N, C-alpha and C positions, 0 to 999 in steps of 0.2 A: 715158568717164570723163575728168575734167579732172585733169591732173597738174601739181602745183606743185613746182618744184625750186629750192632755195636752197643754195648752197655756203657753208659757214660763214665763210670768209675773204673772200668777195666780197659786196658789198651788193646785187647785182642778183638779181631773181627771174624765173624763166622759167615761164610757164604755157602748157601745150599740151593738145590733145585726143588721147587714146589709146584704143584698144580694149583690153579686158582679157581675158586667157585664163589660167586656172590649170591647170597640167599635173598629171598623176597623182602626180608626185614632189613636189608643192607648190611647184614653181618657178612664178613669176608672169611672164607675158609681157605687156609693154605694147607694143601695136602702134600706131605713129604713123599718124595719119589724114592723110597728105600725098599729093599728086599728084607730088611730086618724088621720083624714083627713089633719090636719095641718102639719103632719110629714110623708107624703107619697111621697113627691117629691124627686128625686135622688140628691145626692151630687156629683158634677162633679169634678174630679181631672184631670187636663189637662196633656197631655204627657209632659215630661220634656222640650222638645224643644219649645213647645208652652207656657208653664208656664214661662220660662225665658224671652220670648218676651213680655209677658203681664204685669208682675210686678216683684218686687224685693223680695216678700215674699217667705220664704222657708218653706217647709213642709216635714216631714219625714213620709214615708209610709212603714210599715213592714208587710209582710204577713207571718204568721206562720201556718204550717199544723198540 
C-alpha cells in the first residue's frame, strides 16, 4: 500500500510504501518496506475507539484500491 502523510502545520508531504496488516482488535499495522533496519518496525494505528481514549490527536486514514 502507498501511504501519504501530511502534517497540518508543515507544507511537506511524505509518500512511502507499506505492507498492511489488520489485527483482531482492529489495530492497523503499517509495515515499512525498507532494507534499512532503522525503518523496519511497524507503525500502529489504533482502532478508533481506542485512539479516542488514548489522546486527542486526529489522523485521517484513506485506503484506495
